[in-house]
C-alpha positions as CSV (number, residue, x, y, z in Angstrom):
1,X,86.7,115.8,124.6
2,X,86.9,116.6,120.7
3,X,86.1,113.3,118.7
4,X,88.7,111.6,116.7
5,X,87.1,111.9,112.9
6,X,88.2,109.9,109.7
7,X,87.3,110.9,106.4
8,X,87.7,107.7,103.9
9,X,87.9,108.7,100.3
10,X,87.4,106.2,97.6
11,X,87.5,106.2,94.1
12,X,85.7,103.2,93.7
13,X,81.4,102.8,94.5
14,X,82.2,101.6,98.4
15,X,84.8,101.6,100.8
16,X,86.3,98.3,102.6
17,X,84.1,96.9,105.6
18,X,87.4,95.7,106.4
19,X,89.3,99.0,106.9
20,X,86.1,100.6,108.9
21,X,86.3,98.2,111.2
22,X,90.0,98.6,111.8
23,X,89.5,102.2,111.9
24,X,87.0,101.9,114.4
25,X,88.9,99.8,116.5
26,X,92.0,101.8,116.3
27,X,90.6,105.1,118.0
28,X,88.4,107.0,115.3
29,X,85.1,107.7,117.0
30,X,83.1,108.6,113.4
31,X,83.9,107.2,110.1
32,X,82.6,108.9,107.3
33,X,82.8,107.4,103.4
34,X,83.1,109.5,100.3
35,X,82.4,107.3,96.9
36,X,83.5,107.4,93.7
37,X,85.8,110.2,94.5
38,X,88.3,111.5,91.2
39,X,91.8,112.9,92.0
40,X,90.4,116.5,91.2
41,X,87.9,116.3,94.3
42,X,90.9,115.8,96.4
43,X,92.0,119.4,97.1
44,X,88.1,120.8,98.0
45,X,87.3,117.6,100.3
46,X,90.9,118.3,102.0
47,X,90.4,122.0,102.4
48,X,86.5,121.4,103.7
49,X,88.2,119.1,106.7
50,X,91.4,121.1,107.7
51,X,89.2,124.3,108.2
52,X,86.5,123.0,109.8
53,X,88.6,122.3,113.2
54,X,90.6,124.6,116.1
55,X,94.1,124.2,115.1
56,X,94.5,122.2,118.4
57,X,91.7,119.5,117.4
58,X,93.5,119.3,113.9
59,X,95.3,116.4,114.7
60,X,92.2,114.5,115.2
61,X,91.2,114.5,112.1
62,X,92.4,111.8,109.1
63,X,92.3,110.8,105.9
64,X,92.6,107.3,104.7
65,X,92.8,106.6,100.9
66,X,90.8,103.5,99.7
67,X,90.3,102.2,96.1
68,X,92.6,99.4,94.2
69,X,95.0,101.3,91.9
70,X,98.0,101.9,94.0
71,X,99.1,104.9,91.5
72,X,96.2,106.3,91.8
73,X,96.1,106.3,95.8
74,X,99.5,107.9,95.6
75,X,98.6,110.8,93.5
76,X,95.7,111.4,95.8
77,X,98.1,111.4,98.6
78,X,100.3,113.9,96.8
79,X,97.3,115.9,96.0
80,X,96.0,115.8,99.4
81,X,99.5,116.7,101.0
82,X,99.4,120.1,98.7
83,X,96.3,121.0,99.5
84,X,97.0,121.4,103.0
85,X,97.6,125.4,104.3
86,X,100.3,125.3,107.4
87,X,99.3,125.1,110.0
88,X,95.8,123.8,109.2
89,X,96.9,120.1,108.5
90,X,96.2,116.7,109.1
91,X,97.2,113.1,109.3
92,X,96.7,110.8,105.4
93,X,97.0,107.4,105.2
94,X,96.4,105.5,102.1
95,X,96.1,101.4,101.5
96,X,94.2,100.4,98.7
97,X,92.3,97.3,98.7
98,X,94.8,97.0,101.7
99,X,97.6,96.1,99.7
100,X,100.6,98.6,101.4
101,X,99.9,96.9,104.7
102,X,99.6,92.9,103.2
103,X,102.8,93.2,101.2
104,X,104.6,95.0,104.1
105,X,103.4,92.4,106.1
106,X,104.6,89.5,103.9
107,X,108.0,91.0,103.1
108,X,108.6,91.9,107.1
109,X,108.0,88.0,107.8
110,X,110.3,86.7,105.1
111,X,113.4,89.4,106.1
112,X,112.5,87.9,109.8
113,X,112.9,84.0,108.2
114,X,115.6,85.2,106.4
115,X,117.7,86.5,109.1
116,X,116.5,84.1,111.7
117,X,117.2,81.1,109.8
118,X,119.6,81.9,107.2
119,X,121.7,84.4,108.9
120,X,121.0,86.6,105.5
121,X,118.8,89.5,104.0
122,X,116.9,90.5,100.8
123,X,119.9,91.7,99.2
124,X,120.9,90.0,96.1
125,X,118.3,87.3,96.6
126,X,116.3,86.1,93.5
127,X,112.6,86.6,94.3
128,X,109.5,85.3,91.9
129,X,106.6,87.0,92.5
130,X,103.3,85.0,91.0
131,X,100.4,87.8,90.8
132,X,102.5,90.7,89.8
133,X,100.3,92.1,88.2
134,X,98.1,92.7,91.3
135,X,99.0,95.7,94.0
136,X,100.0,93.2,96.4
137,X,102.5,91.6,94.4
138,X,103.7,94.8,92.6
139,X,104.2,97.0,96.2
140,X,106.3,94.0,97.6
141,X,108.3,93.8,94.3
142,X,109.2,97.4,94.9
143,X,109.9,96.7,98.7
144,X,112.1,94.3,98.0
145,X,113.8,95.9,95.4
146,X,114.3,98.8,97.5
147,X,115.9,96.4,99.9
148,X,118.6,95.3,97.0
149,X,116.8,92.1,96.0
150,X,116.2,91.1,92.3
151,X,112.4,90.6,91.3
152,X,110.4,89.0,88.6
153,X,106.5,90.0,88.6
154,X,105.2,87.1,86.8
155,X,101.9,88.4,84.6
156,X,98.8,85.3,84.5
157,X,98.2,86.7,81.3
158,X,101.5,87.4,79.7
159,X,104.0,90.0,79.4
160,X,102.2,93.1,78.5
161,X,100.3,94.1,81.7
162,X,103.2,93.6,83.9
163,X,105.7,95.0,81.7
164,X,103.5,97.9,82.3
165,X,103.8,97.8,85.9
166,X,107.6,97.4,85.7
167,X,107.8,100.6,83.6
168,X,105.3,102.4,86.1
169,X,107.5,101.6,89.1
170,X,110.7,102.3,87.7
171,X,109.5,105.8,86.8
172,X,107.7,106.4,89.9
173,X,109.9,104.8,92.4
174,X,113.4,104.4,90.8
175,X,113.5,100.2,91.2
176,X,114.3,98.1,88.1
177,X,111.4,94.8,88.6
178,X,111.6,92.3,85.6
179,X,108.7,91.3,84.1
180,X,107.6,87.5,83.5
181,X,105.2,85.8,81.2
182,X,103.1,83.1,83.5
183,X,100.6,82.6,80.9
184,X,101.1,78.9,81.1
185,X,101.8,75.9,83.6
186,X,105.4,75.3,81.6
187,X,106.5,79.3,81.4
188,X,105.4,79.2,85.6
189,X,107.3,76.5,86.4
190,X,110.6,78.2,84.4
191,X,111.2,80.7,87.4
192,X,111.2,78.4,90.3
193,X,114.6,76.4,90.0
194,X,116.3,80.1,90.4
195,X,113.9,81.6,92.6
196,X,115.1,82.1,96.3
197,X,112.5,83.4,97.3
198,X,108.9,82.9,96.3
199,X,106.0,84.9,97.0
200,X,102.2,84.4,95.7
201,X,99.9,87.1,95.5
202,X,97.6,85.9,93.0
203,X,93.7,86.0,92.8
204,X,92.0,84.6,96.0
205,X,91.1,81.1,95.4
206,X,93.4,80.1,92.5
207,X,96.2,77.6,92.3
208,X,98.9,79.0,90.5
209,X,101.9,76.7,91.2
210,X,100.6,73.2,91.8
211,X,102.7,69.9,93.6
212,X,104.6,68.9,90.9
213,X,105.8,72.5,89.6
214,X,106.8,73.7,93.6
215,X,109.4,70.4,93.5
216,X,111.3,72.6,90.7
217,X,112.1,75.5,93.6
218,X,115.4,73.7,94.6
219,X,116.7,76.8,95.5
220,X,114.2,78.3,97.8
221,X,114.7,79.8,100.9
222,X,111.5,81.1,101.7
223,X,107.7,80.7,100.5
224,X,104.8,83.3,101.3
225,X,101.3,82.9,99.9
226,X,99.2,85.7,101.1
227,X,95.9,83.9,99.6
228,X,93.5,82.5,102.6
229,X,90.9,81.0,100.6
230,X,91.5,77.6,99.6
231,X,92.9,76.4,97.3
232,X,96.1,77.6,98.2
233,X,97.9,79.7,95.5
234,X,101.4,77.8,96.0
235,X,100.5,74.1,96.7
236,X,101.8,72.6,100.3
237,X,101.0,75.7,101.9
238,X,99.2,75.7,104.8
239,X,97.2,79.1,106.1
240,X,99.0,78.7,109.6
241,X,102.5,77.9,108.3
242,X,104.9,79.5,110.0
243,X,108.7,78.9,108.8
244,X,107.3,75.4,108.4
245,X,109.2,73.1,106.3
246,X,107.5,72.9,102.6
247,X,108.1,69.7,100.5
248,X,110.4,71.7,98.2
249,X,112.4,72.6,101.5
250,X,112.0,76.1,101.5
251,X,110.4,77.5,104.9
252,X,107.0,78.4,104.3
253,X,104.6,81.4,105.7
254,X,101.0,81.2,105.3
255,X,98.5,83.8,104.8
256,X,97.2,83.6,108.4
257,X,100.6,84.2,109.8
258,X,101.6,87.1,107.6
259,X,97.5,88.2,107.9
260,X,97.9,88.3,111.6
261,X,100.7,91.2,111.1
262,X,99.1,92.9,108.1
263,X,96.2,93.7,110.7
264,X,98.6,94.6,113.7
265,X,100.3,96.8,110.9
266,X,97.2,98.7,110.1
267,X,95.8,99.2,113.3
268,X,99.0,100.7,114.5
269,X,99.1,103.1,111.7
270,X,95.6,104.0,112.2
271,X,96.1,104.4,116.3
272,X,99.3,106.6,115.1
273,X,97.1,109.1,113.3
274,X,94.9,109.1,116.3
275,X,97.4,110.2,118.7
276,X,99.9,112.0,116.6
277,X,100.9,115.5,118.0
278,X,101.9,116.5,113.9
279,X,100.7,115.3,110.6
280,X,101.5,112.4,109.3
281,X,101.9,111.1,105.5
282,X,102.2,107.1,106.2
283,X,102.7,105.0,103.3
284,X,104.4,102.0,102.4
285,X,107.5,102.8,103.6
286,X,106.1,103.3,106.5
287,X,103.9,100.2,106.7
288,X,107.1,98.2,106.5
289,X,108.9,99.5,109.1
290,X,105.8,99.4,111.8
291,X,105.4,95.8,110.5
292,X,109.2,95.1,111.1
293,X,109.2,96.5,114.4
294,X,106.2,94.2,115.7
295,X,107.7,91.6,114.9
296,X,110.6,92.4,116.6
297,X,108.8,93.8,119.7
């Protein structure tokens, strides 16, 4: 029996041990890291991988794209796809810093809470995303915007960097995301009264919204925080919150609740690549669909 082989391409010096463990548990027999990979390297690496196995075993080869840059990861995926020579073709899955599967889990949990507890959807909801410059916050903004929500991505270091992200998302995905200045407590607080959904995807161990500030979120339905390192990004959100009543009145989704779904989603995506009969190109849209399926099972 031929082995399942996963090639991990990282533009950084290392690949994530988290991703390696996940891939092994999902069914890969061998995982090979490639570090400091640049975009021009992708074509030769992919073509070395696709031509080295018979057509019947091509489906047992996968490519995983790491890093911490969403645009670069998606550009690498596009380059990998263009480098295939059908019928020599293998599956590709980008998940830079786990951002696609983490964002998918947070958004899917929020959607389910909105449906089950409020009989509504993301459409036309006002969403404030703290840590909006980062990749989890950014991709969650893209996902929610595609679902019809109005998203603000709030930057702790001012508006310049989140403006660049908003421009990038408009160009690449065709969505309108509003950049917002979160460089001080007063500005951060100013976005809370209108927010119906609040996401926090800021740096681990950083409190962004304190106990007094979150009380301003009078219209909030759902709060979700993906930070599992104390203190919470949003005061009052506990690790295991699962539609738990928050002090501001909203329902709270803690990092271990969405994190459990993130792990199951990434596992399922690796598993799909191991068992597919045809090449798969799995991006954040697929991650969101899989997260929804898991929640609805």
